C-alpha positions in Angstrom: 138.6 47.1 -10.8 135.0 46.5 -11.9 134.9 43.2 -9.9 135.9 45.1 -6.8 133.2 47.6 -7.3 130.6 44.9 -7.9 131.6 43.2 -4.6 131.3 46.5 -2.8 127.8 47.0 -4.1 126.8 43.5 -3.0 128.2 44.0 0.5 126.4 47.4 0.8 123.2 45.8 -0.4 123.5 43.0 2.2 124.3 45.5 5.0 121.3 47.6 4.0 119.0 44.5 4.0 120.2 43.5 7.4 119.7 47.0 8.8 116.1 47.1 7.4 115.3 43.6 8.8 116.7 44.6 12.2 114.6 47.7 12.2 111.5 45.8 11.4 112.2 43.3 14.1 113.2 45.9 16.7 110.0 47.9 16.2 107.9 44.8 15.9 106.5 45.8 12.5 104.6 43.0 10.8 106.3 42.0 7.5 103.3 42.6 5.2 103.8 43.6 1.6 101.6 44.9 -1.2 104.2 44.2 -3.8 103.0 42.0 -6.6 99.4 43.1 -6.2 97.4 44.6 -9.1 94.7 47.3 -8.8 92.4 47.1 -11.8 90.7 50.3 -12.9 87.5 48.8 -14.5 86.2 50.3 -17.7 82.6 51.4 -17.6 80.4 53.4 -20.0 78.7 56.5 -18.6 79.9 58.8 -15.9 82.3 57.6 -13.3 81.0 57.5 -9.7 81.9 60.6 -7.7 80.4 59.7 -4.3 81.1 56.8 -2.0 77.5 55.8 -1.9 77.1 55.5 -5.7 75.7 52.1 -6.5 78.3 51.7 -9.4 80.9 50.8 -6.8 79.0 47.7 -5.8 79.7 46.2 -9.3 83.4 46.2 -8.6 85.0 43.9 -6.1 87.2 45.6 -3.5 90.9 44.8 -3.4 92.2 44.5 0.2 95.7 45.9 0.7 97.8 45.4 3.8 99.3 48.5 5.5 102.5 48.8 7.5 104.1 51.5 9.7 106.5 54.0 8.2 110.0 53.2 9.5 112.2 54.5 6.7 112.8 58.0 8.1 112.5 59.7 11.4 110.1 60.0 13.2 109.4 56.4 12.6 105.8 55.1 13.1 105.9 51.4 13.8 102.4 51.1 15.3 99.9 52.8 13.0 96.2 52.2 13.7 95.2 51.5 10.1 96.2 48.0 9.0 94.3 47.5 5.8 93.0 49.6 2.9 90.2 48.6 0.5 90.6 49.8 -3.1 88.3 50.0 -6.1 88.7 51.9 -9.3 86.5 52.8 -12.3 87.2 54.8 -15.5 85.2 55.6 -18.6 87.9 56.5 -21.0 87.8 60.2 -19.9 87.9 60.2 -16.1 89.2 57.8 -13.5 88.0 57.5 -9.9 89.2 55.6 -6.8 87.2 54.5 -3.8 89.4 54.0 -0.7 88.0 52.5 2.5 89.5 51.9 5.9 88.5 51.3 9.5 88.7 54.4 11.8 86.8 54.4 15.0 86.7 58.2 15.2 86.2 61.1 12.8 88.9 63.8 13.0 88.3 66.7 10.6 90.2 69.5 12.4 93.8 70.7 12.3 94.8 72.9 15.2 97.8 72.8 17.5 97.9 69.3 19.1 94.8 68.2 17.0 95.3 66.2 13.8 93.2 65.3 10.9 92.4 62.0 9.2 93.6 61.6 5.6 94.5 59.2 2.8 96.8 59.6 -0.2 97.9 57.8 -3.3 101.2 58.3 -5.2 101.9 57.9 -8.9 105.4 58.1 -10.4 106.1 60.9 -12.9 107.7 58.6 -15.4 108.0 54.9 -16.1 110.4 54.0 -13.3 109.0 53.9 -9.7 110.6 56.3 -7.3 110.9 55.9 -3.5 107.3 55.2 -2.5 107.1 57.6 0.4 108.0 61.0 -1.2 109.9 60.2 -4.3 113.5 61.0 -4.8 115.8 63.3 -6.8 115.2 62.9 -10.5 112.4 60.4 -9.8 109.4 62.5 -8.7 105.9 61.4 -7.7 102.5 63.0 -8.0 100.6 62.7 -4.8 96.8 63.0 -4.3 96.2 63.9 -0.6 92.6 63.8 0.6 92.2 65.7 3.9 89.3 65.4 6.3 89.4 69.0 7.3 89.4 70.2 3.7 86.4 67.9 3.1 84.7 69.5 6.0 85.4 73.0 4.6 84.0 72.0 1.1 80.9 70.4 2.6 80.2 73.3 5.0 80.6 75.9 2.3 78.2 74.0 0.0 75.6 73.7 2.8 76.0 77.4 3.6 75.3 78.3 0.0 72.1 76.3 0.1 71.1 78.0 3.3 71.7 81.4 1.8 69.3 80.6 -1.1 66.6 79.6 1.4 67.1 82.7 3.6 65.1 85.2 1.7 64.7 87.6 4.7 65.6 87.9 8.4 69.0 87.8 10.1 71.8 86.1 8.2 74.4 83.8 9.8 78.0 84.6 9.0 80.7 81.9 9.3 84.3 82.1 8.1 84.9 78.9 6.0 88.1 78.5 3.9 87.4 78.5 0.2 88.9 75.4 -1.3 88.7 74.1 -4.9 88.8 70.5 -3.7 89.2 68.3 -0.6 92.2 66.8 -2.4 95.6 68.5 -2.5 97.6 67.9 -5.7 101.3 67.6 -4.9 104.7 66.7 -6.3 107.5 65.2 -4.3 111.1 64.5 -5.0 112.3 63.2 -1.6 111.7 63.9 2.1 111.0 67.6 2.9 110.5 68.4 -0.8 106.7 68.0 -1.0 105.3 70.9 -3.0 101.7 71.9 -3.6 101.0 72.5 -7.3 100.0 76.0 -8.2 96.8 74.9 -10.0 94.5 72.9 -7.7 91.1 71.4 -8.3 91.9 69.0 -11.2 91.5 66.2 -8.7 88.2 66.2 -6.9 87.3 64.4 -3.7 84.1 63.3 -1.8 83.9 61.3 1.4 81.7 60.0 4.1 82.4 58.5 7.6 79.9 56.1 9.0 80.0 53.4 11.7 83.8 53.6 12.0 84.5 53.4 8.3 86.0 56.1 6.1 85.0 55.9 2.4 86.8 58.4 0.2 86.5 58.9 -3.6 89.2 60.8 -5.6 88.6 61.5 -9.3 90.8 63.0 -12.0 90.6 63.3 -15.8 92.7 60.7 -17.7 95.7 62.0 -19.6 95.0 63.7 -22.9 97.1 65.5 -25.5 98.5 68.8 -24.2 98.6 67.8 -20.5 101.6 68.9 -18.4 103.3 65.6 -17.8 106.2 67.2 -16.0 104.0 67.5 -12.9 101.2 65.1 -13.5 101.2 61.3 -13.7 100.3 59.8 -17.1 97.1 57.8 -16.8 95.8 56.3 -20.1 93.7 53.2 -20.8 95.7 50.1 -21.3 98.6 51.4 -19.3 100.1 49.6 -16.3 102.0 51.7 -13.8 103.0 51.8 -10.2 100.8 53.1 -7.4 101.3 53.5 -3.6 99.0 54.5 -0.7 99.2 56.1 2.7 96.6 56.6 5.6 96.7 59.0 8.6 94.6 58.6 11.7 94.3 62.0 13.5 93.1 60.4 16.7 96.4 58.5 16.8 98.4 61.7 16.4 99.4 60.7 12.9 100.7 63.4 10.6 103.4 63.9 8.0 105.7 60.8 7.9 103.8 59.2 10.8 101.4 57.1 8.9 100.4 53.7 7.5 101.8 52.9 4.1 101.4 50.4 1.2 104.5 50.4 -1.1 104.4 50.2 -4.9 101.9 47.8 -6.5 100.6 47.8 -10.0 97.7 49.8 -11.4 96.2 48.5 -14.6 93.8 50.9 -16.4 91.6 48.6 -18.4 91.5 49.3 -22.1 88.4 51.1 -23.5 86.0 48.6 -24.9 84.1 49.4 -28.1 80.3 49.6 -27.9 78.6 46.2 -28.4 75.0 45.6 -29.2 72.8 42.8 -27.9 69.8 41.5 -29.7 67.6 44.3 -28.5 70.0 47.0 -29.5 70.8 48.0 -25.9 74.4 48.7 -24.9 75.8 46.0 -22.7 77.2 46.9 -19.3 81.0 46.4 -18.9 81.0 46.4 -15.1 82.6 43.3 -13.7 83.1 42.0 -10.2 86.4 40.2 -10.8 
């Protein structure tokens, strides 16, 4: 009986593989894969960079990752505009930050009927076993960090308005309704399609971004895991740990939203171990940034 079940599983797997291959061929999706790639979060003393223009990012070599269209569930999106994503990561033993860069000819930072925003997200499994990379699956949930261009615009405009209010000592004041957001990054949990849930407490993941000359550069930062953290809804991230990570990109100009996006399936994230302080001959602390 066990032999029969084993044969059935093999047949089902072969049929599934053929269906996926047929779908890729039918929709003319290039067979690119990010599997086997490793994203290294470099250890660095001092504060982690929080802005895309921070010079600390120049000490870390970018990792180019190929992107493909999402064709797993309807509506499929075989022809996304973003085809590659550049990734860098730095941590200092307390916080970790990612710099994500991709080509986008237009800036889309509004979300209204028929108008869609730019965005980027990363996914981390809640546990040791990788779940389905798009939205997780039942009993294999994922923690998703979703940066949104319209949220970034709200955060930036509110910060600028606060500066203007301090300068306006007298005279007429300008009133503008701007949503109050704790961050430009939404912190979510997913357990399969149509299960994406925004966490009640937001703001633990902070974002900062800039668009210039057809290039989005987005930084997302979060504290590393410490004792007492709620690991039921937050991915464990500790120095020395290797875990899975996946990415997605949306181009609002291309009408991309929800499942219509570019994706990079599971690859490995290695958070470099914390290195003890070392002294050179003059007593200065040596830098640990590397460009490898």
